[in-house]
VOKE-237482 format. One record per residue (C-alpha): residue in three letters; x, y, z; residue number from 1; chain. Coordinates in pm, whole numbers, plus 32768, in hexadecimal, padded with zeros to 4 digits. Example, Ala and Ser with C-alpha at 12.3 -4.5 7.8 and 13.67 -1.06 7.14 Angstrom:
BEGIN
res=Ala xx=84CE yy=7E3E zz=830C n=1 chain=A
res=Ser xx=8557 yy=7F96 zz=82CA n=2 chain=A
***
This chain:
BEGIN
res=Met xx=D060 yy=75F7 zz=D7AE n=1 chain=A
res=Lys xx=D05D yy=7571 zz=D649 n=2 chain=A
res=Ala xx=D063 yy=767E zz=D53E n=3 chain=A
res=Arg xx=D097 yy=7669 zz=D3C7 n=4 chain=A
res=Glu xx=D0A5 yy=7730 zz=D286 n=5 chain=A
res=Gly xx=CF6C yy=7803 zz=D25F n=6 chain=A
res=Asp xx=CF2D yy=782E zz=D3D5 n=7 chain=A
res=Leu xx=CF56 yy=7983 zz=D477 n=8 chain=A
res=Ile xx=CFBB yy=79B2 zz=D5E1 n=9 chain=A
res=Glu xx=CF91 yy=7AD5 zz=D6D1 n=10 chain=A
res=Thr xx=D07F yy=7B23 zz=D7ED n=11 chain=A
res=Cys xx=D034 yy=7BB5 zz=D942 n=12 chain=A
res=Asp xx=D0BE yy=7D03 zz=D8C6 n=13 chain=A
res=Glu xx=CFB5 yy=7D0B zz=D7AF n=14 chain=A
res=Leu xx=D09D yy=7CB5 zz=D68C n=15 chain=A
res=Val xx=D011 yy=7BD6 zz=D579 n=16 chain=A
res=Phe xx=D0FC yy=7AE7 zz=D4C1 n=17 chain=A
res=Asp xx=D0C3 yy=79FD zz=D39B n=18 chain=A
res=Val xx=D14E yy=78A1 zz=D3CF n=19 chain=A
res=Lys xx=D251 yy=781D zz=D2DB n=20 chain=A
res=Gly xx=D27B yy=76B0 zz=D282 n=21 chain=A
res=Leu xx=D21C yy=7576 zz=D33E n=22 chain=A
res=Val xx=D34F yy=752B zz=D414 n=23 chain=A
res=His xx=D388 yy=75F1 zz=D554 n=24 chain=A
res=Pro xx=D44A yy=75D3 zz=D69A n=25 chain=A
res=Ser xx=D37D yy=7544 zz=D7BB n=26 chain=A
res=Asp xx=D378 yy=768D zz=D879 n=27 chain=A
res=Arg xx=D375 yy=7788 zz=D757 n=28 chain=A
res=Ile xx=D2BD yy=77C6 zz=D612 n=29 chain=A
res=Val xx=D367 yy=783D zz=D4D5 n=30 chain=A
res=Ala xx=D294 yy=7967 zz=D469 n=31 chain=A
res=Phe xx=D2C0 yy=7AC9 zz=D3E7 n=32 chain=A
res=Val xx=D217 yy=7C02 zz=D466 n=33 chain=A
res=Arg xx=D0F9 yy=7C72 zz=D384 n=34 chain=A
res=Tyr xx=D02B yy=7D6A zz=D44F n=35 chain=A
res=Phe xx=D09C yy=7E45 zz=D56E n=36 chain=A
res=Pro xx=CFF7 yy=7F51 zz=D648 n=37 chain=A
res=Asp xx=D032 yy=80A0 zz=D59C n=38 chain=A
res=Glu xx=CF79 yy=81E5 zz=D5D6 n=39 chain=A
res=Lys xx=CFB9 yy=823F zz=D469 n=40 chain=A
res=Gly xx=CF35 yy=80F4 zz=D3E9 n=41 chain=A
res=Asp xx=CE04 yy=80CB zz=D309 n=42 chain=A
res=Arg xx=CD69 yy=7F95 zz=D3A9 n=43 chain=A
res=Lys xx=CC9C yy=7F81 zz=D4E5 n=44 chain=A
res=Lys xx=CC48 yy=7E64 zz=D5CC n=45 chain=A
res=Gly xx=CB92 yy=7EB6 zz=D70D n=46 chain=A
res=Lys xx=CC39 yy=7FE4 zz=D7A7 n=47 chain=A
res=Leu xx=CD84 yy=7FB3 zz=D6F3 n=48 chain=A
res=Thr xx=CE00 yy=803F zz=D5AA n=49 chain=A
res=Tyr xx=CEEB yy=7F5F zz=D4E7 n=50 chain=A
res=Gly xx=CFEE yy=7F8D zz=D3DA n=51 chain=A
res=Lys xx=D04A yy=7E7D zz=D2E2 n=52 chain=A
res=Val xx=D1A9 yy=7E28 zz=D271 n=53 chain=A
res=Tyr xx=D1BD yy=7D8A zz=D118 n=54 chain=A
res=Ser xx=D30D yy=7D17 zz=D094 n=55 chain=A
res=Leu xx=D3F0 yy=7C27 zz=D14D n=56 chain=A
res=Ser xx=D50C yy=7D22 zz=D14A n=57 chain=A
res=Glu xx=D42A yy=7E27 zz=D1ED n=58 chain=A
res=Arg xx=D3C7 yy=7D2A zz=D2F5 n=59 chain=A
res=Tyr xx=D532 yy=7CED zz=D34F n=60 chain=A
res=Val xx=D567 yy=7E65 zz=D370 n=61 chain=A
res=Leu xx=D435 yy=7E8D zz=D44F n=62 chain=A
res=Leu xx=D49C yy=7D66 zz=D527 n=63 chain=A
res=Gly xx=D5FD yy=7DE8 zz=D549 n=64 chain=A
res=Glu xx=D58B yy=7F45 zz=D5A9 n=65 chain=A
res=Lys xx=D466 yy=7EFB zz=D690 n=66 chain=A
res=Phe xx=D440 yy=7D88 zz=D6D8 n=67 chain=A
res=His xx=D5A0 yy=7CFE zz=D6CC n=68 chain=A
res=Gln xx=D550 yy=7C03 zz=D7E0 n=69 chain=A
res=Tyr xx=D4AB yy=7B2A zz=D6D6 n=70 chain=A
res=Leu xx=D5DF yy=7B17 zz=D5F7 n=71 chain=A
res=Val xx=D6B4 yy=79EB zz=D652 n=72 chain=A
res=His xx=D7C4 yy=791A zz=D5B3 n=73 chain=A
res=Asp xx=D728 yy=77C5 zz=D580 n=74 chain=A
res=Pro xx=D82F yy=76B0 zz=D58E n=75 chain=A
res=Val xx=D75F yy=75C0 zz=D4BB n=76 chain=A
res=Phe xx=D712 yy=76B4 zz=D3A1 n=77 chain=A
res=Asp xx=D864 yy=7764 zz=D3CE n=78 chain=A
res=Glu xx=D7E4 yy=78C5 zz=D3A0 n=79 chain=A
res=Ile xx=D751 yy=79E8 zz=D45E n=80 chain=A
res=Ile xx=D5D8 yy=79C7 zz=D443 n=81 chain=A
res=Cys xx=D4A4 yy=7A36 zz=D500 n=82 chain=A
res=Glu xx=D42D yy=793F zz=D605 n=83 chain=A
res=Val xx=D317 yy=7983 zz=D6FD n=84 chain=A
res=Pro xx=D32C yy=78D5 zz=D851 n=85 chain=A
res=Val xx=D1F4 yy=780A zz=D899 n=86 chain=A
res=Ser xx=D1EF yy=78AE zz=D9F1 n=87 chain=A
res=Asp xx=D1B5 yy=7A01 zz=D947 n=88 chain=A
res=Leu xx=D080 yy=7991 zz=D889 n=89 chain=A
res=Lys xx=CF27 yy=7A17 zz=D8CB n=90 chain=A
res=Lys xx=CE6C yy=7968 zz=D7B0 n=91 chain=A
res=Arg xx=CE93 yy=788F zz=D67B n=92 chain=A
res=Tyr xx=CDA9 yy=78DE zz=D55A n=93 chain=A
res=Asp xx=CD3A yy=77A7 zz=D49C n=94 chain=A
res=Pro xx=CCCD yy=77CD zz=D32D n=95 chain=A
res=Leu xx=CBEE yy=7698 zz=D348 n=96 chain=A
res=Glu xx=CB32 yy=7727 zz=D471 n=97 chain=A
res=Lys xx=CB09 yy=7877 zz=D3C4 n=98 chain=A
res=Leu xx=CA63 yy=77E1 zz=D292 n=99 chain=A
res=Glu xx=C986 yy=7705 zz=D36B n=100 chain=A
res=His xx=C91B yy=783E zz=D427 n=101 chain=A
res=Phe xx=C8CC yy=78F1 zz=D2DF n=102 chain=A
res=Arg xx=C7E8 yy=77D5 zz=D274 n=103 chain=A
res=Asp xx=C716 yy=7807 zz=D3AF n=104 chain=A
res=Asp xx=C71F yy=7984 zz=D3B2 n=105 chain=A
res=Glu xx=C619 yy=7A56 zz=D301 n=106 chain=A
res=Ala xx=C6BB yy=7BA4 zz=D35A n=107 chain=A
res=Leu xx=C7E8 yy=7B9E zz=D272 n=108 chain=A
res=Asp xx=C875 yy=7CD8 zz=D1D5 n=109 chain=A
res=Ser xx=C8A7 yy=7CF2 zz=D05E n=110 chain=A
res=Leu xx=CA08 yy=7C60 zz=D054 n=111 chain=A
res=Glu xx=C9B6 yy=7B47 zz=D147 n=112 chain=A
res=Ser xx=C887 yy=7AF0 zz=D072 n=113 chain=A
res=Lys xx=C963 yy=7ADF zz=CF3B n=114 chain=A
res=Ala xx=CA58 yy=79FE zz=CFF3 n=115 chain=A
res=Leu xx=C93E yy=7911 zz=D04D n=116 chain=A
res=Gln xx=C8BB yy=7911 zz=CEE9 n=117 chain=A
res=Leu xx=CA17 yy=78BF zz=CE65 n=118 chain=A
res=Ala xx=CA35 yy=77A2 zz=CF60 n=119 chain=A
res=His xx=C8E4 yy=771C zz=CEE8 n=120 chain=A
res=Leu xx=C95E yy=772E zz=CD80 n=121 chain=A
res=Leu xx=CAA1 yy=7675 zz=CDCF n=122 chain=A
res=Lys xx=C9E2 yy=7565 zz=CE86 n=123 chain=A
res=Glu xx=C8DD yy=753A zz=CD77 n=124 chain=A
res=Glu xx=C9D8 yy=752C zz=CC5B n=125 chain=A
res=Ser xx=CAD3 yy=7446 zz=CD05 n=126 chain=A
res=His xx=C9ED yy=7370 zz=CDE0 n=127 chain=A
res=Val xx=CACB yy=7389 zz=CF13 n=128 chain=A
res=Pro xx=CA32 yy=7383 zz=D072 n=129 chain=A
res=Trp xx=C9F6 yy=74C4 zz=D135 n=130 chain=A
res=Asn xx=CAEE yy=7462 zz=D244 n=131 chain=A
res=Thr xx=CC0E yy=7480 zz=D14C n=132 chain=A
res=Leu xx=CBCD yy=75EF zz=D0F9 n=133 chain=A
res=Gly xx=CC1F yy=7727 zz=D1C1 n=134 chain=A
res=Ile xx=CC44 yy=78A2 zz=D1A7 n=135 chain=A
res=Ser xx=CD91 yy=7944 zz=D1FD n=136 chain=A
res=Gly xx=CE20 yy=7AA3 zz=D1D7 n=137 chain=A
res=Ser xx=CD98 yy=7BE5 zz=D268 n=138 chain=A
res=Ile xx=CC32 yy=7B5F zz=D271 n=139 chain=A
res=Leu xx=CCA2 yy=7A4F zz=D362 n=140 chain=A
res=Val xx=CD04 yy=7B4E zz=D46C n=141 chain=A
res=Glu xx=CBF3 yy=7C4D zz=D418 n=142 chain=A
res=Leu xx=CCF0 yy=7D51 zz=D3A4 n=143 chain=A
res=His xx=CC7B yy=7D5D zz=D23B n=144 chain=A
res=Lys xx=CC0A yy=7E87 zz=D170 n=145 chain=A
res=Ala xx=CB0F yy=7E94 zz=D053 n=146 chain=A
res=Ser xx=CC36 yy=7E8A zz=CF61 n=147 chain=A
res=Ser xx=CCE3 yy=7D5F zz=D006 n=148 chain=A
res=Asp xx=CD2D yy=7C18 zz=CF55 n=149 chain=A
res=Ile xx=CC7C yy=7ACE zz=CF91 n=150 chain=A
res=Asp xx=CD67 yy=79B9 zz=D004 n=151 chain=A
res=Pro xx=CCC6 yy=785E zz=CFFF n=152 chain=A
res=Ile xx=CD98 yy=7739 zz=D073 n=153 chain=A
res=Val xx=CD7D yy=75C7 zz=D021 n=154 chain=A
res=Tyr xx=CE06 yy=74AE zz=D0FC n=155 chain=A
res=Gly xx=CE7A yy=7353 zz=D096 n=156 chain=A
res=Ser xx=CF35 yy=72ED zz=CF5B n=157 chain=A
res=Glu xx=CE13 yy=723C zz=CEB1 n=158 chain=A
res=Asn xx=CD21 yy=7359 zz=CEFA n=159 chain=A
res=Cys xx=CE20 yy=7459 zz=CE84 n=160 chain=A
res=Arg xx=CE4C yy=73A9 zz=CD37 n=161 chain=A
res=Lys xx=CCD4 yy=7394 zz=CD04 n=162 chain=A
res=Val xx=CCA6 yy=7506 zz=CD4A n=163 chain=A
res=His xx=CDD1 yy=755D zz=CC70 n=164 chain=A
res=Ala xx=CD3E yy=749B zz=CB4C n=165 chain=A
res=Ala xx=CBEE yy=7547 zz=CB81 n=166 chain=A
res=Leu xx=CC9A yy=769B zz=CB84 n=167 chain=A
res=Gln xx=CD44 yy=7651 zz=CA38 n=168 chain=A
res=Asn xx=CBF3 yy=75FE zz=C99D n=169 chain=A
res=Met xx=CB48 yy=7733 zz=CA2C n=170 chain=A
res=Leu xx=CC58 yy=7823 zz=C9BE n=171 chain=A
res=Asn xx=CC38 yy=779C zz=C85C n=172 chain=A
res=Asp xx=CABB yy=77BE zz=C85F n=173 chain=A
res=Pro xx=CA45 yy=791C zz=C7FB n=174 chain=A
res=Arg xx=C8FC yy=78DB zz=C8B1 n=175 chain=A
res=Ser xx=C9A7 yy=78A6 zz=CA00 n=176 chain=A
res=Pro xx=C998 yy=79BA zz=CB08 n=177 chain=A
res=Leu xx=CB08 yy=7972 zz=CB4A n=178 chain=A
res=Lys xx=CBDF yy=7A2C zz=CA4D n=179 chain=A
res=Pro xx=CD53 yy=7A15 zz=C9FD n=180 chain=A
res=Tyr xx=CE21 yy=7B52 zz=CA18 n=181 chain=A
res=Asn xx=CE37 yy=7C20 zz=C8DB n=182 chain=A
res=Arg xx=CF75 yy=7CD8 zz=C87C n=183 chain=A
res=Lys xx=CF0A yy=7E1B zz=C926 n=184 chain=A
res=Glu xx=CEBD yy=7D61 zz=CA69 n=185 chain=A
res=Leu xx=D009 yy=7CA9 zz=CA52 n=186 chain=A
res=Arg xx=D0B6 yy=7DFB zz=CA33 n=187 chain=A
res=Ser xx=D011 yy=7E65 zz=CB79 n=188 chain=A
res=Leu xx=D074 yy=7D1C zz=CC20 n=189 chain=A
res=Phe xx=D1D7 yy=7D48 zz=CB9F n=190 chain=A
res=Gly xx=D1E8 yy=7EA1 zz=CC3C n=191 chain=A
res=Phe xx=D199 yy=7E04 zz=CD8A n=192 chain=A
res=Arg xx=D26F yy=7CCA zz=CD6F n=193 chain=A
res=Ser xx=D3A2 yy=7D70 zz=CCD8 n=194 chain=A
res=Lys xx=D3DD yy=7E30 zz=CE19 n=195 chain=A
res=Asp xx=D43E yy=7CE5 zz=CEB7 n=196 chain=A
res=Thr xx=D4A6 yy=7C06 zz=CD93 n=197 chain=A
res=Ala xx=D58D yy=7C79 zz=CC7C n=198 chain=A
res=Met xx=D505 yy=7C21 zz=CB24 n=199 chain=A
res=Val xx=D4D5 yy=7CBB zz=C9CA n=200 chain=A
res=Phe xx=D366 yy=7CF6 zz=C972 n=201 chain=A
res=Glu xx=D365 yy=7C12 zz=C840 n=202 chain=A
res=Asp xx=D3F8 yy=7AF4 zz=C90D n=203 chain=A
res=Phe xx=D2EF yy=7B39 zz=CA15 n=204 chain=A
res=Val xx=D1D8 yy=7B26 zz=C911 n=205 chain=A
res=Arg xx=D259 yy=79DE zz=C884 n=206 chain=A
res=Thr xx=D245 yy=7930 zz=C9D5 n=207 chain=A
res=Glu xx=D11E yy=79DC zz=CA7F n=208 chain=A
res=Ser xx=D02E yy=79D1 zz=C957 n=209 chain=A
res=Arg xx=D019 yy=7855 zz=C965 n=210 chain=A
res=Lys xx=CFEF yy=7826 zz=CADC n=211 chain=A
res=Ala xx=CEA1 yy=7792 zz=CB41 n=212 chain=A
res=Phe xx=CE98 yy=77F6 zz=CCAF n=213 chain=A
res=Gln xx=CE67 yy=796B zz=CC7E n=214 chain=A
res=Gly xx=CD7F yy=7A56 zz=CBC6 n=215 chain=A
res=Arg xx=CC4A yy=7B30 zz=CBF4 n=216 chain=A
res=Phe xx=CB02 yy=7ABF zz=CC8E n=217 chain=A
res=Met xx=C9E2 yy=7BB6 zz=CC73 n=218 chain=A
res=Glu xx=CADF yy=7CCE zz=CC35 n=219 chain=A
res=Thr xx=CBAD yy=7C72 zz=CD67 n=220 chain=A
res=Asp xx=CD0C yy=7BE0 zz=CD66 n=221 chain=A
res=Cys xx=CD29 yy=7A80 zz=CDED n=222 chain=A
res=Phe xx=CE4C yy=799C zz=CE3D n=223 chain=A
res=Ile xx=CE06 yy=782D zz=CE8B n=224 chain=A
res=Arg xx=CF0D yy=7783 zz=CF63 n=225 chain=A
res=Phe xx=CF48 yy=760A zz=CF66 n=226 chain=A
res=Val xx=CFCD yy=756C zz=D0A6 n=227 chain=A
res=Lys xx=D012 yy=7402 zz=D0FC n=228 chain=A
res=Asp xx=CF4F yy=736C zz=D21E n=229 chain=A
res=Trp xx=CFEA yy=7312 zz=D36B n=230 chain=A
res=Asn xx=CFEC yy=719B zz=D325 n=231 chain=A
res=Glu xx=D0BA yy=71D9 zz=D1E9 n=232 chain=A
res=Ile xx=D1D8 yy=727F zz=D2A4 n=233 chain=A
res=Asp xx=D2D5 yy=718A zz=D334 n=234 chain=A
res=Glu xx=D3E4 yy=728B zz=D381 n=235 chain=A
res=Gln xx=D40F yy=7302 zz=D4E5 n=236 chain=A
res=Tyr xx=D4E0 yy=742E zz=D544 n=237 chain=A
res=Gly xx=D64B yy=73BA zz=D54B n=238 chain=A
res=Asp xx=D61B yy=7289 zz=D46D n=239 chain=A
res=Val xx=D6B5 yy=734E zz=D350 n=240 chain=A
res=Gln xx=D7D8 yy=7440 zz=D37A n=241 chain=A
res=Tyr xx=D80A yy=7564 zz=D28A n=242 chain=A
res=Lys xx=D961 yy=7606 zz=D269 n=243 chain=A
res=Asn xx=D992 yy=7751 zz=D1B5 n=244 chain=A
res=Val xx=DAB4 yy=7726 zz=D0BE n=245 chain=A
res=Gly xx=DA94 yy=786C zz=CFFE n=246 chain=A
res=Cys xx=D9CD yy=7906 zz=CEE4 n=247 chain=A
res=Ala xx=D9C4 yy=78A6 zz=CD76 n=248 chain=A
res=Lys xx=D91F yy=78D3 zz=CC26 n=249 chain=A
res=Ile xx=D8DF yy=7785 zz=CB7F n=250 chain=A
res=Lys xx=D852 yy=76FB zz=CA3C n=251 chain=A
res=Gly xx=D7AA yy=75A7 zz=CA2C n=252 chain=A
res=Thr xx=D68D yy=74D7 zz=C9A2 n=253 chain=A
res=Val xx=D55B yy=7487 zz=CA74 n=254 chain=A
res=Val xx=D51D yy=730F zz=CA76 n=255 chain=A
res=Asp xx=D40B yy=7301 zz=CB7F n=256 chain=A
res=Asp xx=D30C yy=7414 zz=CBC3 n=257 chain=A
res=Ser xx=D216 yy=733F zz=CC8A n=258 chain=A
res=Glu xx=D24F yy=7410 zz=CDC5 n=259 chain=A
res=Ser xx=D239 yy=755F zz=CD14 n=260 chain=A
res=Ile xx=D0D4 yy=75B8 zz=CD75 n=261 chain=A
res=Phe xx=D10B yy=7595 zz=CEEB n=262 chain=A
res=Thr xx=D18C yy=7693 zz=CFE4 n=263 chain=A
res=Pro xx=D2A8 yy=764F zz=D02B n=264 chain=A
res=Cys xx=D2F4 yy=75EC zz=CEC1 n=265 chain=A
res=Lys xx=D418 yy=7538 zz=CE20 n=266 chain=A
res=Tyr xx=D4A0 yy=74D6 zz=CCCA n=267 chain=A
res=Leu xx=D591 yy=73B7 zz=CC89 n=268 chain=A
res=Leu xx=D6AB yy=7404 zz=CB95 n=269 chain=A
res=Glu xx=D7A6 yy=7355 zz=CABA n=270 chain=A
res=Asn xx=D8DB yy=73D6 zz=CA05 n=271 chain=A
res=Ala xx=D8E2 yy=750E zz=CADD n=272 chain=A
res=Thr xx=DA13 yy=75E9 zz=CAAB n=273 chain=A
res=Val xx=DA88 yy=7712 zz=CB78 n=274 chain=A
res=Ile xx=DA91 yy=7855 zz=CAB3 n=275 chain=A
res=Asp xx=DB0B yy=792F zz=CBD0 n=276 chain=A
res=Gly xx=DB51 yy=7910 zz=CD44 n=277 chain=A
res=Ser xx=DB88 yy=77DF zz=CE1F n=278 chain=A
res=Lys xx=DC27 yy=76D0 zz=CD46 n=279 chain=A
res=Leu xx=DBA9 yy=75AA zz=CE12 n=280 chain=A
res=Ser xx=DAEC yy=74B6 zz=CD35 n=281 chain=A
res=Pro xx=DA19 yy=740F zz=CCCB n=282 chain=A
res=Val xx=D8E7 yy=74D2 zz=CD3F n=283 chain=A
res=Thr xx=D7C8 yy=73DD zz=CD16 n=284 chain=A
res=Glu xx=D6A2 yy=74A4 zz=CD9A n=285 chain=A
res=Ile xx=D609 yy=7600 zz=CDA0 n=286 chain=A
res=Ala xx=D527 yy=7647 zz=CECA n=287 chain=A
res=Ser xx=D461 yy=776F zz=CF4E n=288 chain=A
res=Phe xx=D37F yy=77C7 zz=D070 n=289 chain=A
res=Arg xx=D2E3 yy=78E1 zz=CFA2 n=290 chain=A
res=Gly xx=D199 yy=78A1 zz=CEF4 n=291 chain=A
res=Arg xx=D202 yy=7983 zz=CDD4 n=292 chain=A
res=Phe xx=D2FA yy=7878 zz=CD61 n=293 chain=A
res=Cys xx=D1F4 yy=7765 zz=CD44 n=294 chain=A
res=Glu xx=D1B8 yy=76E9 zz=CBDE n=295 chain=A
res=Gln xx=D2EA yy=77A9 zz=CB6F n=296 chain=A
res=Ala xx=D35E yy=769A zz=CA7C n=297 chain=A
res=Lys xx=D2F1 yy=754C zz=C9ED n=298 chain=A
res=Ala xx=D3A9 yy=7405 zz=C9BA n=299 chain=A
res=Gly xx=D486 yy=7413 zz=C886 n=300 chain=A
res=Glu xx=D4BB yy=758B zz=C899 n=301 chain=A
res=Thr xx=D60C yy=762E zz=C8D1 n=302 chain=A
res=Val xx=D625 yy=773C zz=C9DA n=303 chain=A
res=Ile xx=D71C yy=7839 zz=CA60 n=304 chain=A
res=Ala xx=D6FB yy=787B zz=CBD5 n=305 chain=A
res=Gln xx=D7B6 yy=793F zz=CCDC n=306 chain=A
res=Gly xx=D7AC yy=7911 zz=CE53 n=307 chain=A
res=Lys xx=D852 yy=7872 zz=CF7F n=308 chain=A
res=Val xx=D901 yy=7722 zz=CF5A n=309 chain=A
res=Glu xx=D8BF yy=7632 zz=D079 n=310 chain=A
res=Gln xx=D962 yy=74E9 zz=D0D0 n=311 chain=A
res=Val xx=D83E yy=740E zz=D13D n=312 chain=A
res=Lys xx=D87C yy=72EA zz=D226 n=313 chain=A
res=Asp xx=D755 yy=7201 zz=D25A n=314 chain=A
res=Leu xx=D7BD yy=7154 zz=D39C n=315 chain=A
res=Lys xx=D69B yy=7059 zz=D39B n=316 chain=A
res=Arg xx=D6E1 yy=6FD6 zz=D23D n=317 chain=A
res=Gly xx=D858 yy=700D zz=D234 n=318 chain=A
res=His xx=D833 yy=70E1 zz=D0FD n=319 chain=A
res=Glu xx=D8F7 yy=721C zz=D0A5 n=320 chain=A
res=Tyr xx=D8D2 yy=730E zz=CF82 n=321 chain=A
res=Leu xx=D8E8 yy=747C zz=CF17 n=322 chain=A
res=Arg xx=D7BC yy=7559 zz=CED9 n=323 chain=A
res=Leu xx=D782 yy=76C0 zz=CE71 n=324 chain=A
res=Leu xx=D692 yy=7776 zz=CF5B n=325 chain=A
res=Ile xx=D5EA yy=78A4 zz=CEB9 n=326 chain=A
res=Gly xx=D50B yy=79B5 zz=CF3E n=327 chain=A
res=Asn xx=D5C8 yy=7A32 zz=D06E n=328 chain=A
res=Lys xx=D666 yy=7B5E zz=CFC1 n=329 chain=A
res=Pro xx=D5EA yy=7C55 zz=CEB8 n=330 chain=A
res=Ser xx=D70A yy=7BE2 zz=CDD9 n=331 chain=A
res=Asp xx=D67F yy=7A7C zz=CDCF n=332 chain=A
res=Tyr xx=D5C7 yy=7A0D zz=CC97 n=333 chain=A
res=Met xx=D572 yy=78EA zz=CBB3 n=334 chain=A
res=Ile xx=D52C yy=791E zz=CA42 n=335 chain=A
res=Leu xx=D4F8 yy=7846 zz=C90E n=336 chain=A
res=Val xx=D60D yy=7836 zz=C80D n=337 chain=A
***
């Protein structure tokens, strides 16, 4: 089974996971539990009541306490992560299929209708085809509430850049139904994000206030995710080896931000110096599998970041370098200097 960022998968024991990244073992899928059967939960699907786990740290705790069979040490990524055996899967939820279904369905609830309207707006403003747009998040698995976010997803680099440019125009147009976050709304977002990512509020405002992929649509929060298409991914599981060589805080200048809008995202660095931690150098890249670190910095800007240092060995190209991976721990961050 092929699965990628933005998909959700359901296991035979009724757990729902969101898929991370685009590279997976042949018999397992890298994904983290998102919804789980819970009598005290506030979401219903069929006869089951579900709870939702938010932060990555909370997910690790839940997995360790109740579903530890999904936590494995992956020899390629060199860390303990959540991987779901393909043999345990009941269903894969496809964002493309969900949006296609919405376009043919006249019995949508209020949030689903908003999601469809936002998809129409993105298509009209960017002129991308329908088969490059999808709907992810809680709506995808029918576990949403009236207060849930809308999570559109765009596939393919060219389509992503067109939609991103359209979003920038809309967020700068006071007539647009898509609005950027104001300071009060950013304070609310900070309250949610800071539980899982350490950052001072003013640093948070400086980065988040200029991001084009998030905002409010018809009074509902939305987060647009950009994902490369299958034919743009030439890495197979095992082609690249990642070795954990410690943690560090670094300072460096971003020289290439062309991959910053995608999930996973990355930033190429120059003149990076280690402020604290693992003294291996030079670190030439910052990468993250977390959407919250997309558009975190632009080329020419200097950043301070903290996370895990990895020695990356590209076996196909015979290339080796160091990168800083951020987003796995609450102590990870990336801020502008």
